[in-house]
N, CA, C and O atoms as a Maestro MAE file, in Angstrom:
{
 s_m_m2io_version
 :::
 2.0.0
}

f_m_ct {
 s_m_title
 :::
 protein
 m_atom[344] {
  # First column is atom index #
  i_m_mmod_type
  r_m_x_coord
  r_m_y_coord
  r_m_z_coord
  i_m_residue_number
  s_m_chain_name
  s_m_pdb_residue_name
  s_m_pdb_atom_name
  i_m_atomic_number
  :::
  1 25 0.682 -1.062 0.302 1 A "TRP " " N  " 7
  2 3 0.174 0.040 0.111 1 A "TRP " " CA " 6
  3 2 1.149 0.995 -0.152 1 A "TRP " " C  " 6
  4 15 1.153 1.335 -1.335 1 A "TRP " " O  " 8
  5 25 1.967 1.538 0.540 2 A "GLN " " N  " 7
  6 3 2.824 2.130 0.414 2 A "GLN " " CA " 6
  7 2 3.137 2.965 -0.869 2 A "GLN " " C  " 6
  8 15 3.089 4.193 -0.951 2 A "GLN " " O  " 8
  9 25 3.589 1.745 -2.229 3 A "GLN " " N  " 7
  10 3 3.579 2.688 -3.211 3 A "GLN " " CA " 6
  11 2 2.606 2.962 -3.931 3 A "GLN " " C  " 6
  12 15 2.729 3.561 -5.000 3 A "GLN " " O  " 8
  13 25 1.158 2.442 -3.309 4 A "ALA " " N  " 7
  14 3 0.259 3.230 -3.936 4 A "ALA " " CA " 6
  15 2 -0.472 4.316 -3.052 4 A "ALA " " C  " 6
  16 15 -1.613 4.705 -3.304 4 A "ALA " " O  " 8
  17 25 0.514 4.903 -1.677 5 A "GLY " " N  " 7
  18 3 -0.173 5.963 -1.685 5 A "GLY " " CA " 6
  19 2 1.268 6.751 -1.882 5 A "GLY " " C  " 6
  20 15 1.315 7.912 -1.476 5 A "GLY " " O  " 8
  21 25 2.192 6.294 -2.356 6 A "GLU " " N  " 7
  22 3 2.975 7.467 -3.316 6 A "GLU " " CA " 6
  23 2 2.430 7.758 -3.948 6 A "GLU " " C  " 6
  24 15 1.868 8.842 -3.790 6 A "GLU " " O  " 8
  25 25 2.144 6.711 -5.522 7 A "GLY " " N  " 7
  26 3 1.922 6.847 -6.927 7 A "GLY " " CA " 6
  27 2 0.777 7.955 -6.571 7 A "GLY " " C  " 6
  28 15 1.275 9.076 -6.674 7 A "GLY " " O  " 8
  29 25 -0.335 7.996 -6.257 8 A "ILE " " N  " 7
  30 3 -1.049 9.252 -5.848 8 A "ILE " " CA " 6
  31 2 -0.823 10.296 -4.904 8 A "ILE " " C  " 6
  32 15 -1.773 10.591 -4.178 8 A "ILE " " O  " 8
  33 25 0.685 11.158 -4.721 9 A "LEU " " N  " 7
  34 3 0.920 12.200 -4.327 9 A "LEU " " CA " 6
  35 2 0.754 13.235 -5.260 9 A "LEU " " C  " 6
  36 15 1.144 13.152 -6.424 9 A "LEU " " O  " 8
  37 25 0.124 14.314 -4.723 10 A "THR " " N  " 7
  38 3 0.952 15.927 -5.128 10 A "THR " " CA " 6
  39 2 1.472 16.408 -4.648 10 A "THR " " C  " 6
  40 15 2.697 16.296 -4.600 10 A "THR " " O  " 8
  41 25 0.650 17.360 -3.920 11 A "THR " " N  " 7
  42 3 1.440 18.386 -3.171 11 A "THR " " CA " 6
  43 2 1.995 18.485 -2.025 11 A "THR " " C  " 6
  44 15 2.761 19.287 -1.492 11 A "THR " " O  " 8
  45 25 0.885 16.440 -1.398 12 A "ASP " " N  " 7
  46 3 1.567 16.267 -0.064 12 A "ASP " " CA " 6
  47 2 2.834 15.963 0.208 12 A "ASP " " C  " 6
  48 15 3.462 16.065 -0.846 12 A "ASP " " O  " 8
  49 25 3.713 15.558 1.310 13 A "THR " " N  " 7
  50 3 4.887 15.423 1.632 13 A "THR " " CA " 6
  51 2 5.474 14.151 1.650 13 A "THR " " C  " 6
  52 15 6.593 13.673 1.465 13 A "THR " " O  " 8
  53 25 3.975 13.631 2.027 14 A "ARG " " N  " 7
  54 3 4.554 11.482 2.317 14 A "ARG " " CA " 6
  55 2 3.060 11.249 2.429 14 A "ARG " " C  " 6
  56 15 2.049 11.840 2.808 14 A "ARG " " O  " 8
  57 25 3.427 10.099 1.911 15 A "ALA " " N  " 7
  58 3 2.535 9.059 1.914 15 A "ALA " " CA " 6
  59 2 1.337 8.845 3.077 15 A "ALA " " C  " 6
  60 15 1.664 8.943 4.259 15 A "ALA " " O  " 8
  61 25 -0.124 8.535 2.697 16 A "LYS " " N  " 7
  62 3 -0.605 8.673 4.157 16 A "LYS " " CA " 6
  63 2 -1.143 7.285 3.897 16 A "LYS " " C  " 6
  64 15 -1.488 7.135 2.724 16 A "LYS " " O  " 8
  65 25 -1.338 6.038 4.814 17 A "GLY " " N  " 7
  66 3 -1.604 4.783 4.708 17 A "GLY " " CA " 6
  67 2 -2.511 4.177 6.123 17 A "GLY " " C  " 6
  68 15 -2.152 4.690 7.183 17 A "GLY " " O  " 8
  69 25 -3.313 3.441 6.189 18 A "ALA " " N  " 7
  70 3 -2.819 2.565 7.250 18 A "ALA " " CA " 6
  71 2 -3.226 1.411 6.980 18 A "ALA " " C  " 6
  72 15 -4.209 1.411 6.239 18 A "ALA " " O  " 8
  73 25 -2.917 0.586 7.241 19 A "THR " " N  " 7
  74 3 -3.713 -1.045 8.101 19 A "THR " " CA " 6
  75 2 -4.099 -1.845 8.783 19 A "THR " " C  " 6
  76 15 -3.347 -2.097 9.725 19 A "THR " " O  " 8
  77 25 -5.146 -2.490 8.720 20 A "VAL " " N  " 7
  78 3 -5.556 -2.890 10.710 20 A "VAL " " CA " 6
  79 2 -6.187 -3.781 10.381 20 A "VAL " " C  " 6
  80 15 -7.288 -3.576 9.870 20 A "VAL " " O  " 8
  81 25 -5.619 -5.280 10.596 21 A "THR " " N  " 7
  82 3 -5.919 -6.623 11.111 21 A "THR " " CA " 6
  83 2 -6.778 -6.901 11.975 21 A "THR " " C  " 6
  84 15 -6.201 -6.796 13.057 21 A "THR " " O  " 8
  85 25 -8.166 -7.293 12.187 22 A "VAL " " N  " 7
  86 3 -9.304 -7.752 12.823 22 A "VAL " " CA " 6
  87 2 -9.854 -9.294 12.229 22 A "VAL " " C  " 6
  88 15 -9.994 -9.873 11.152 22 A "VAL " " O  " 8
  89 25 -10.094 -9.573 13.937 23 A "ASP " " N  " 7
  90 3 -10.911 -11.041 14.005 23 A "ASP " " CA " 6
  91 2 -12.827 -10.369 13.787 23 A "ASP " " C  " 6
  92 15 -13.048 -9.252 14.255 23 A "ASP " " O  " 8
  93 25 -13.493 -10.796 13.397 24 A "ILE " " N  " 7
  94 3 -15.010 -10.045 12.850 24 A "ILE " " CA " 6
  95 2 -15.556 -12.223 13.408 24 A "ILE " " C  " 6
  96 15 -14.949 -13.045 12.721 24 A "ILE " " O  " 8
  97 25 -16.020 -12.510 13.913 25 A "GLY " " N  " 7
  98 3 -16.224 -13.518 14.085 25 A "GLY " " CA " 6
  99 2 -15.400 -14.559 14.293 25 A "GLY " " C  " 6
  100 15 -14.734 -14.463 15.324 25 A "GLY " " O  " 8
  101 25 -15.172 -15.864 13.412 26 A "ASP " " N  " 7
  102 3 -14.020 -16.779 13.417 26 A "ASP " " CA " 6
  103 2 -13.260 -16.191 12.267 26 A "ASP " " C  " 6
  104 15 -12.235 -16.821 12.005 26 A "ASP " " O  " 8
  105 25 -13.565 -14.837 11.288 27 A "GLN " " N  " 7
  106 3 -12.774 -14.690 10.893 27 A "GLN " " CA " 6
  107 2 -11.783 -13.626 10.662 27 A "GLN " " C  " 6
  108 15 -11.983 -12.574 11.269 27 A "GLN " " O  " 8
  109 25 -10.961 -13.688 10.053 28 A "GLN " " N  " 7
  110 3 -9.557 -12.752 10.204 28 A "GLN " " CA " 6
  111 2 -9.556 -11.941 8.479 28 A "GLN " " C  " 6
  112 15 -9.364 -12.388 7.348 28 A "GLN " " O  " 8
  113 25 -9.920 -10.370 9.107 29 A "VAL " " N  " 7
  114 3 -10.378 -9.268 7.907 29 A "VAL " " CA " 6
  115 2 -9.257 -8.154 7.794 29 A "VAL " " C  " 6
  116 15 -9.009 -7.427 8.757 29 A "VAL " " O  " 8
  117 25 -8.723 -8.065 6.830 30 A "THR " " N  " 7
  118 3 -7.955 -6.673 6.959 30 A "THR " " CA " 6
  119 2 -8.889 -5.676 6.027 30 A "THR " " C  " 6
  120 15 -9.743 -5.827 5.153 30 A "THR " " O  " 8
  121 25 -8.141 -4.394 6.814 31 A "ILE " " N  " 7
  122 3 -9.523 -2.833 5.984 31 A "ILE " " CA " 6
  123 2 -7.707 -2.254 6.209 31 A "ILE " " C  " 6
  124 15 -7.023 -2.166 7.229 31 A "ILE " " O  " 8
  125 25 -7.269 -1.823 4.160 32 A "ASN " " N  " 7
  126 3 -6.270 -1.362 3.956 32 A "ASN " " CA " 6
  127 2 -7.126 -0.140 3.638 32 A "ASN " " C  " 6
  128 15 -8.340 -0.148 3.437 32 A "ASN " " O  " 8
  129 25 -5.975 1.334 3.619 33 A "GLY " " N  " 7
  130 3 -6.676 2.898 3.263 33 A "GLY " " CA " 6
  131 2 -5.664 3.146 3.064 33 A "GLY " " C  " 6
  132 15 -4.605 2.561 3.291 33 A "GLY " " O  " 8
  133 25 -6.008 4.434 2.424 34 A "ILE " " N  " 7
  134 3 -4.735 5.246 2.003 34 A "ILE " " CA " 6
  135 2 -5.160 6.319 1.190 34 A "ILE " " C  " 6
  136 15 -5.968 6.053 0.300 34 A "ILE " " O  " 8
  137 25 -4.716 7.639 1.344 35 A "THR " " N  " 7
  138 3 -6.064 9.295 0.561 35 A "THR " " CA " 6
  139 2 -4.482 10.102 0.501 35 A "THR " " C  " 6
  140 15 -3.465 9.605 0.984 35 A "THR " " O  " 8
  141 25 -4.528 11.156 -0.049 36 A "LYS " " N  " 7
  142 3 -3.850 12.054 -0.549 36 A "LYS " " CA " 6
  143 2 -4.718 13.528 -0.501 36 A "LYS " " C  " 6
  144 15 -5.889 13.610 -0.872 36 A "LYS " " O  " 8
  145 25 -4.211 14.257 -0.165 37 A "GLY " " N  " 7
  146 3 -4.707 15.977 -0.237 37 A "GLY " " CA " 6
  147 2 -4.458 16.312 1.224 37 A "GLY " " C  " 6
  148 15 -4.479 15.400 2.051 37 A "GLY " " O  " 8
  149 25 -4.157 17.928 1.696 38 A "SER " " N  " 7
  150 3 -4.305 17.905 3.382 38 A "SER " " CA " 6
  151 2 -4.767 19.302 2.983 38 A "SER " " C  " 6
  152 15 -5.052 19.921 4.008 38 A "SER " " O  " 8
  153 25 -4.997 20.222 1.605 39 A "GLY " " N  " 7
  154 3 -5.117 21.364 2.176 39 A "GLY " " CA " 6
  155 2 -6.778 21.127 1.054 39 A "GLY " " C  " 6
  156 15 -7.176 20.023 0.682 39 A "GLY " " O  " 8
  157 25 -7.741 22.998 0.602 40 A "MET " " N  " 7
  158 3 -8.594 22.411 0.037 40 A "MET " " CA " 6
  159 2 -9.405 21.201 0.110 40 A "MET " " C  " 6
  160 15 -9.517 20.359 -0.781 40 A "MET " " O  " 8
  161 25 -9.967 21.195 1.274 41 A "ILE " " N  " 7
  162 3 -10.087 19.757 1.840 41 A "ILE " " CA " 6
  163 2 -12.309 20.242 1.716 41 A "ILE " " C  " 6
  164 15 -13.236 19.434 1.781 41 A "ILE " " O  " 8
  165 25 -12.363 21.289 1.594 42 A "LYS " " N  " 7
  166 3 -13.980 22.054 1.596 42 A "LYS " " CA " 6
  167 2 -14.256 22.563 0.941 42 A "LYS " " C  " 6
  168 15 -13.772 23.633 0.574 42 A "LYS " " O  " 8
  169 25 -15.651 21.687 0.293 43 A "PRO " " N  " 7
  170 3 -16.579 21.197 1.138 43 A "PRO " " CA " 6
  171 2 -16.639 19.659 0.260 43 A "PRO " " C  " 6
  172 15 -16.685 19.458 -0.954 43 A "PRO " " O  " 8
  173 25 -16.611 18.511 1.644 44 A "ASN " " N  " 7
  174 3 -17.005 17.280 1.231 44 A "ASN " " CA " 6
  175 2 -15.846 16.972 0.243 44 A "ASN " " C  " 6
  176 15 -15.681 16.963 -0.977 44 A "ASN " " O  " 8
  177 25 -15.111 16.721 1.387 45 A "MET " " N  " 7
  178 3 -13.425 16.480 0.924 45 A "MET " " CA " 6
  179 2 -12.787 16.584 -0.464 45 A "MET " " C  " 6
  180 15 -11.930 15.810 -0.890 45 A "MET " " O  " 8
  181 25 -13.403 17.831 -1.247 46 A "ALA " " N  " 7
  182 3 -12.762 18.632 -2.129 46 A "ALA " " CA " 6
  183 2 -11.988 17.863 -2.899 46 A "ALA " " C  " 6
  184 15 -12.146 16.772 -3.447 46 A "ALA " " O  " 8
  185 25 -11.192 18.578 -2.839 47 A "THR " " N  " 7
  186 3 -9.489 17.215 -4.218 47 A "THR " " CA " 6
  187 2 -8.880 16.486 -3.428 47 A "THR " " C  " 6
  188 15 -7.795 16.013 -3.768 47 A "THR " " O  " 8
  189 25 -9.517 16.174 -1.981 48 A "MET " " N  " 7
  190 3 -9.074 14.570 -1.682 48 A "MET " " CA " 6
  191 2 -9.071 13.359 -1.827 48 A "MET " " C  " 6
  192 15 -10.072 12.836 -1.337 48 A "MET " " O  " 8
  193 25 -8.364 12.665 -2.299 49 A "LEU " " N  " 7
  194 3 -8.979 11.056 -3.004 49 A "LEU " " CA " 6
  195 2 -8.651 10.536 -1.720 49 A "LEU " " C  " 6
  196 15 -7.722 11.023 -1.076 49 A "LEU " " O  " 8
  197 25 -9.523 9.323 -1.174 50 A "GLY " " N  " 7
  198 3 -9.198 8.403 -0.251 50 A "GLY " " CA " 6
  199 2 -9.894 7.010 -0.763 50 A "GLY " " C  " 6
  200 15 -11.051 6.876 -1.164 50 A "GLY " " O  " 8
  201 25 -8.847 5.983 -0.636 51 A "PHE " " N  " 7
  202 3 -9.432 5.147 -1.234 51 A "PHE " " CA " 6
  203 2 -9.461 3.560 0.122 51 A "PHE " " C  " 6
  204 15 -8.455 3.162 0.710 51 A "PHE " " O  " 8
  205 25 -10.523 3.115 0.243 52 A "VAL " " N  " 7
  206 3 -10.635 1.849 1.455 52 A "VAL " " CA " 6
  207 2 -10.432 0.662 0.735 52 A "VAL " " C  " 6
  208 15 -10.744 0.768 -0.451 52 A "VAL " " O  " 8
  209 25 -9.997 -0.463 1.089 53 A "VAL " " N  " 7
  210 3 -10.246 -1.360 0.543 53 A "VAL " " CA " 6
  211 2 -10.743 -2.885 1.508 53 A "VAL " " C  " 6
  212 15 -10.896 -2.353 2.607 53 A "VAL " " O  " 8
  213 25 -10.995 -4.052 1.683 54 A "THR " " N  " 7
  214 3 -11.093 -5.209 2.450 54 A "THR " " CA " 6
  215 2 -11.172 -6.345 1.476 54 A "THR " " C  " 6
  216 15 -11.379 -6.535 0.277 54 A "THR " " O  " 8
  217 25 -10.874 -7.090 2.713 55 A "ASP " " N  " 7
  218 3 -11.136 -8.512 1.669 55 A "ASP " " CA " 6
  219 2 -12.040 -9.691 3.127 55 A "ASP " " C  " 6
  220 15 -11.896 -10.876 3.425 55 A "ASP " " O  " 8
  221 25 -13.074 -8.384 3.771 56 A "ALA " " N  " 7
  222 3 -13.897 -9.247 4.717 56 A "ALA " " CA " 6
  223 2 -15.156 -8.790 3.245 56 A "ALA " " C  " 6
  224 15 -15.273 -7.903 2.400 56 A "ALA " " O  " 8
  225 25 -16.119 -10.467 3.820 57 A "ALA " " N  " 7
  226 3 -17.475 -10.486 3.165 57 A "ALA " " CA " 6
  227 2 -18.491 -9.631 3.242 57 A "ALA " " C  " 6
  228 15 -19.534 -10.107 3.691 57 A "ALA " " O  " 8
  229 25 -18.495 -8.925 3.050 58 A "ILE " " N  " 7
  230 3 -19.411 -7.723 3.054 58 A "ILE " " CA " 6
  231 2 -20.789 -7.695 2.154 58 A "ILE " " C  " 6
  232 15 -20.656 -8.768 1.566 58 A "ILE " " O  " 8
  233 25 -21.548 -7.357 1.862 59 A "GLU " " N  " 7
  234 3 -22.872 -7.257 0.696 59 A "GLU " " CA " 6
  235 2 -22.122 -5.163 0.693 59 A "GLU " " C  " 6
  236 15 -21.986 -4.372 1.626 59 A "GLU " " O  " 8
  237 25 -21.823 -5.018 -0.884 60 A "GLN " " N  " 7
  238 3 -21.952 -3.817 -1.495 60 A "GLN " " CA " 6
  239 2 -22.767 -2.785 -0.505 60 A "GLN " " C  " 6
  240 15 -22.151 -1.936 0.139 60 A "GLN " " O  " 8
  241 25 -23.903 -2.893 -0.447 61 A "SER " " N  " 7
  242 3 -24.805 -2.237 -0.624 61 A "SER " " CA " 6
  243 2 -24.843 -1.455 1.499 61 A "SER " " C  " 6
  244 15 -25.148 -0.408 2.069 61 A "SER " " O  " 8
  245 25 -24.365 -2.714 1.829 62 A "LEU " " N  " 7
  246 3 -23.745 -2.281 3.427 62 A "LEU " " CA " 6
  247 2 -22.387 -1.246 3.487 62 A "LEU " " C  " 6
  248 15 -22.302 -0.113 3.961 62 A "LEU " " O  " 8
  249 25 -21.624 -1.876 2.988 63 A "LEU " " N  " 7
  250 3 -20.560 -1.961 3.324 63 A "LEU " " CA " 6
  251 2 -20.651 0.094 2.317 63 A "LEU " " C  " 6
  252 15 -20.308 1.088 2.958 63 A "LEU " " O  " 8
  253 25 -20.970 0.167 1.362 64 A "ALA " " N  " 7
  254 3 -21.790 1.892 0.732 64 A "ALA " " CA " 6
  255 2 -22.145 2.571 2.116 64 A "ALA " " C  " 6
  256 15 -21.463 3.542 2.442 64 A "ALA " " O  " 8
  257 25 -23.240 2.105 3.029 65 A "THR " " N  " 7
  258 3 -23.534 2.302 3.535 65 A "THR " " CA " 6
  259 2 -22.691 2.724 5.313 65 A "THR " " C  " 6
  260 15 -22.926 3.341 6.352 65 A "THR " " O  " 8
  261 25 -22.062 2.218 4.925 66 A "LEU " " N  " 7
  262 3 -21.049 2.119 6.329 66 A "LEU " " CA " 6
  263 2 -20.119 3.198 5.826 66 A "LEU " " C  " 6
  264 15 -19.575 3.760 6.777 66 A "LEU " " O  " 8
  265 25 -19.816 3.595 4.852 67 A "LEU " " N  " 7
  266 3 -18.646 4.077 4.252 67 A "LEU " " CA " 6
  267 2 -19.235 5.807 4.351 67 A "LEU " " C  " 6
  268 15 -18.569 6.766 4.738 67 A "LEU " " O  " 8
  269 25 -20.588 5.818 3.900 68 A "ARG " " N  " 7
  270 3 -20.742 7.033 3.599 68 A "ARG " " CA " 6
  271 2 -21.320 7.928 5.153 68 A "ARG " " C  " 6
  272 15 -21.347 9.090 5.560 68 A "ARG " " O  " 8
  273 25 -21.717 6.585 5.631 69 A "GLU " " N  " 7
  274 3 -21.992 6.754 7.553 69 A "GLU " " CA " 6
  275 2 -20.590 7.245 7.742 69 A "GLU " " C  " 6
  276 15 -20.376 7.626 6.592 69 A "GLU " " O  " 8
  277 25 -20.022 7.376 8.082 70 A "THR " " N  " 7
  278 3 -18.289 7.268 8.717 70 A "THR " " CA " 6
  279 2 -17.682 8.285 8.109 70 A "THR " " C  " 6
  280 15 -16.941 9.095 8.666 70 A "THR " " O  " 8
  281 25 -18.145 8.259 6.328 71 A "VAL " " N  " 7
  282 3 -17.170 9.650 5.875 71 A "VAL " " CA " 6
  283 2 -17.822 10.714 6.437 71 A "VAL " " C  " 6
  284 15 -17.077 11.675 6.626 71 A "VAL " " O  " 8
  285 25 -19.278 10.910 6.859 72 A "ASP " " N  " 7
  286 3 -20.196 11.615 7.310 72 A "ASP " " CA " 6
  287 2 -20.123 12.366 8.123 72 A "ASP " " C  " 6
  288 15 -20.688 13.453 8.242 72 A "ASP " " O  " 8
  289 25 -19.114 11.638 9.032 73 A "ARG " " N  " 7
  290 3 -18.760 11.970 10.509 73 A "ARG " " CA " 6
  291 2 -17.110 11.794 10.525 73 A "ARG " " C  " 6
  292 15 -16.546 11.414 11.551 73 A "ARG " " O  " 8
  293 25 -16.432 12.080 9.398 74 A "SER " " N  " 7
  294 3 -14.464 12.280 9.493 74 A "SER " " CA " 6
  295 2 -14.504 12.752 8.608 74 A "SER " " C  " 6
  296 15 -14.742 13.946 8.786 74 A "SER " " O  " 8
  297 25 -14.381 12.449 7.414 75 A "PHE " " N  " 7
  298 3 -13.947 13.190 6.263 75 A "PHE " " CA " 6
  299 2 -14.384 14.582 6.438 75 A "PHE " " C  " 6
  300 15 -13.891 15.582 6.960 75 A "PHE " " O  " 8
  301 25 -15.632 14.266 5.737 76 A "ASN " " N  " 7
  302 3 -16.408 15.385 6.001 76 A "ASN " " CA " 6
  303 2 -16.780 16.526 6.547 76 A "ASN " " C  " 6
  304 15 -17.385 17.484 6.066 76 A "ASN " " O  " 8
  305 25 -16.167 16.239 8.073 77 A "CYS " " N  " 7
  306 3 -16.255 17.313 8.411 77 A "CYS " " CA " 6
  307 2 -15.049 18.121 8.734 77 A "CYS " " C  " 6
  308 15 -15.222 18.823 9.731 77 A "CYS " " O  " 8
  309 25 -13.773 18.235 8.132 78 A "ILE " " N  " 7
  310 3 -12.964 18.619 7.561 78 A "ILE " " CA " 6
  311 2 -12.154 20.112 7.933 78 A "ILE " " C  " 6
  312 15 -11.246 19.710 8.660 78 A "ILE " " O  " 8
  313 25 -12.033 21.255 7.851 79 A "THR " " N  " 7
  314 3 -11.461 21.793 7.592 79 A "THR " " CA " 6
  315 2 -10.128 21.979 7.548 79 A "THR " " C  " 6
  316 15 -9.498 21.569 8.524 79 A "THR " " O  " 8
  317 25 -9.390 22.617 6.452 80 A "VAL " " N  " 7
  318 3 -8.360 23.483 6.692 80 A "VAL " " CA " 6
  319 2 -8.005 24.790 6.460 80 A "VAL " " C  " 6
  320 15 -7.528 25.245 5.421 80 A "VAL " " O  " 8
  321 25 -8.247 25.338 7.422 81 A "ASP " " N  " 7
  322 3 -7.874 27.155 7.208 81 A "ASP " " CA " 6
  323 2 -8.424 27.534 6.684 81 A "ASP " " C  " 6
  324 15 -8.240 28.666 6.237 81 A "ASP " " O  " 8
  325 25 -9.879 26.491 6.311 82 A "SER " " N  " 7
  326 3 -10.764 27.382 5.805 82 A "SER " " CA " 6
  327 2 -10.745 27.752 4.102 82 A "SER " " C  " 6
  328 15 -11.154 28.681 3.406 82 A "SER " " O  " 8
  329 25 -9.961 26.351 3.857 83 A "ASP " " N  " 7
  330 3 -9.359 26.569 1.849 83 A "ASP " " CA " 6
  331 2 -10.958 25.594 1.317 83 A "ASP " " C  " 6
  332 15 -11.387 24.477 1.606 83 A "ASP " " O  " 8
  333 25 -11.425 26.644 0.492 84 A "THR " " N  " 7
  334 3 -11.890 25.903 -0.523 84 A "THR " " CA " 6
  335 2 -11.923 25.362 -1.854 84 A "THR " " C  " 6
  336 15 -11.740 26.367 -2.541 84 A "THR " " O  " 8
  337 25 -12.073 24.167 -2.816 85 A "SER " " N  " 7
  338 3 -11.814 23.882 -3.653 85 A "SER " " CA " 6
  339 2 -12.873 24.892 -4.254 85 A "SER " " C  " 6
  340 15 -14.002 25.317 -4.011 85 A "SER " " O  " 8
  341 25 -11.328 25.103 -5.653 86 A "THR " " N  " 7
  342 3 -12.115 26.193 -6.331 86 A "THR " " CA " 6
  343 2 -13.050 25.248 -7.535 86 A "THR " " C  " 6
  344 15 -13.830 25.819 -8.297 86 A "THR " " O  " 8
  :::
 }
 m_bond[343] {
  # First column is bond index #
  i_m_from
  i_m_to
  i_m_order
  :::
  1 1 2 1
  2 2 3 1
  3 3 4 2
  4 3 5 1
  5 5 6 1
  6 6 7 1
  7 7 8 2
  8 7 9 1
  9 9 10 1
  10 10 11 1
  11 11 12 2
  12 11 13 1
  13 13 14 1
  14 14 15 1
  15 15 16 2
  16 15 17 1
  17 17 18 1
  18 18 19 1
  19 19 20 2
  20 19 21 1
  21 21 22 1
  22 22 23 1
  23 23 24 2
  24 23 25 1
  25 25 26 1
  26 26 27 1
  27 27 28 2
  28 27 29 1
  29 29 30 1
  30 30 31 1
  31 31 32 2
  32 31 33 1
  33 33 34 1
  34 34 35 1
  35 35 36 2
  36 35 37 1
  37 37 38 1
  38 38 39 1
  39 39 40 2
  40 39 41 1
  41 41 42 1
  42 42 43 1
  43 43 44 2
  44 43 45 1
  45 45 46 1
  46 46 47 1
  47 47 48 2
  48 47 49 1
  49 49 50 1
  50 50 51 1
  51 51 52 2
  52 51 53 1
  53 53 54 1
  54 54 55 1
  55 55 56 2
  56 55 57 1
  57 57 58 1
  58 58 59 1
  59 59 60 2
  60 59 61 1
  61 61 62 1
  62 62 63 1
  63 63 64 2
  64 63 65 1
  65 65 66 1
  66 66 67 1
  67 67 68 2
  68 67 69 1
  69 69 70 1
  70 70 71 1
  71 71 72 2
  72 71 73 1
  73 73 74 1
  74 74 75 1
  75 75 76 2
  76 75 77 1
  77 77 78 1
  78 78 79 1
  79 79 80 2
  80 79 81 1
  81 81 82 1
  82 82 83 1
  83 83 84 2
  84 83 85 1
  85 85 86 1
  86 86 87 1
  87 87 88 2
  88 87 89 1
  89 89 90 1
  90 90 91 1
  91 91 92 2
  92 91 93 1
  93 93 94 1
  94 94 95 1
  95 95 96 2
  96 95 97 1
  97 97 98 1
  98 98 99 1
  99 99 100 2
  100 99 101 1
  101 101 102 1
  102 102 103 1
  103 103 104 2
  104 103 105 1
  105 105 106 1
  106 106 107 1
  107 107 108 2
  108 107 109 1
  109 109 110 1
  110 110 111 1
  111 111 112 2
  112 111 113 1
  113 113 114 1
  114 114 115 1
  115 115 116 2
  116 115 117 1
  117 117 118 1
  118 118 119 1
  119 119 120 2
  120 119 121 1
  121 121 122 1
  122 122 123 1
  123 123 124 2
  124 123 125 1
  125 125 126 1
  126 126 127 1
  127 127 128 2
  128 127 129 1
  129 129 130 1
  130 130 131 1
  131 131 132 2
  132 131 133 1
  133 133 134 1
  134 134 135 1
  135 135 136 2
  136 135 137 1
  137 137 138 1
  138 138 139 1
  139 139 140 2
  140 139 141 1
  141 141 142 1
  142 142 143 1
  143 143 144 2
  144 143 145 1
  145 145 146 1
  146 146 147 1
  147 147 148 2
  148 147 149 1
  149 149 150 1
  150 150 151 1
  151 151 152 2
  152 151 153 1
  153 153 154 1
  154 154 155 1
  155 155 156 2
  156 155 157 1
  157 157 158 1
  158 158 159 1
  159 159 160 2
  160 159 161 1
  161 161 162 1
  162 162 163 1
  163 163 164 2
  164 163 165 1
  165 165 166 1
  166 166 167 1
  167 167 168 2
  168 167 169 1
  169 169 170 1
  170 170 171 1
  171 171 172 2
  172 171 173 1
  173 173 174 1
  174 174 175 1
  175 175 176 2
  176 175 177 1
  177 177 178 1
  178 178 179 1
  179 179 180 2
  180 179 181 1
  181 181 182 1
  182 182 183 1
  183 183 184 2
  184 183 185 1
  185 185 186 1
  186 186 187 1
  187 187 188 2
  188 187 189 1
  189 189 190 1
  190 190 191 1
  191 191 192 2
  192 191 193 1
  193 193 194 1
  194 194 195 1
  195 195 196 2
  196 195 197 1
  197 197 198 1
  198 198 199 1
  199 199 200 2
  200 199 201 1
  201 201 202 1
  202 202 203 1
  203 203 204 2
  204 203 205 1
  205 205 206 1
  206 206 207 1
  207 207 208 2
  208 207 209 1
  209 209 210 1
  210 210 211 1
  211 211 212 2
  212 211 213 1
  213 213 214 1
  214 214 215 1
  215 215 216 2
  216 215 217 1
  217 217 218 1
  218 218 219 1
  219 219 220 2
  220 219 221 1
  221 221 222 1
  222 222 223 1
  223 223 224 2
  224 223 225 1
  225 225 226 1
  226 226 227 1
  227 227 228 2
  228 227 229 1
  229 229 230 1
  230 230 231 1
  231 231 232 2
  232 231 233 1
  233 233 234 1
  234 234 235 1
  235 235 236 2
  236 235 237 1
  237 237 238 1
  238 238 239 1
  239 239 240 2
  240 239 241 1
  241 241 242 1
  242 242 243 1
  243 243 244 2
  244 243 245 1
  245 245 246 1
  246 246 247 1
  247 247 248 2
  248 247 249 1
  249 249 250 1
  250 250 251 1
  251 251 252 2
  252 251 253 1
  253 253 254 1
  254 254 255 1
  255 255 256 2
  256 255 257 1
  257 257 258 1
  258 258 259 1
  259 259 260 2
  260 259 261 1
  261 261 262 1
  262 262 263 1
  263 263 264 2
  264 263 265 1
  265 265 266 1
  266 266 267 1
  267 267 268 2
  268 267 269 1
  269 269 270 1
  270 270 271 1
  271 271 272 2
  272 271 273 1
  273 273 274 1
  274 274 275 1
  275 275 276 2
  276 275 277 1
  277 277 278 1
  278 278 279 1
  279 279 280 2
  280 279 281 1
  281 281 282 1
  282 282 283 1
  283 283 284 2
  284 283 285 1
  285 285 286 1
  286 286 287 1
  287 287 288 2
  288 287 289 1
  289 289 290 1
  290 290 291 1
  291 291 292 2
  292 291 293 1
  293 293 294 1
  294 294 295 1
  295 295 296 2
  296 295 297 1
  297 297 298 1
  298 298 299 1
  299 299 300 2
  300 299 301 1
  301 301 302 1
  302 302 303 1
  303 303 304 2
  304 303 305 1
  305 305 306 1
  306 306 307 1
  307 307 308 2
  308 307 309 1
  309 309 310 1
  310 310 311 1
  311 311 312 2
  312 311 313 1
  313 313 314 1
  314 314 315 1
  315 315 316 2
  316 315 317 1
  317 317 318 1
  318 318 319 1
  319 319 320 2
  320 319 321 1
  321 321 322 1
  322 322 323 1
  323 323 324 2
  324 323 325 1
  325 325 326 1
  326 326 327 1
  327 327 328 2
  328 327 329 1
  329 329 330 1
  330 330 331 1
  331 331 332 2
  332 331 333 1
  333 333 334 1
  334 334 335 1
  335 335 336 2
  336 335 337 1
  337 337 338 1
  338 338 339 1
  339 339 340 2
  340 339 341 1
  341 341 342 1
  342 342 343 1
  343 343 344 2
  :::
 }
}
C-alpha cells in the first residue's frame, strides 16, 4: 500500500495510509486505506482522494452505507484553514 499511496501524491509531503487486521467472528479481516490531499478539503473532501479496500465478506450495499456514514462523521467535517476547492 505504500507504493499506491506514493502513486497518488500531489503536493503532499508523504504517503498516508493505514492497515488493520481484525477478527470478526471466526474470520480474520484486513482493511487498508490510503489518502492524499491535505488542503482544499472543504466541502466534502473537495480535491482529497481516499481509498478503502477490504477482504471482508460484506454486501456492497452495506459497505457503501457504512462508508458514507463514517465519511460524513469524519472526512466531510474537516476544514484546513477554511480552504475551499475552486
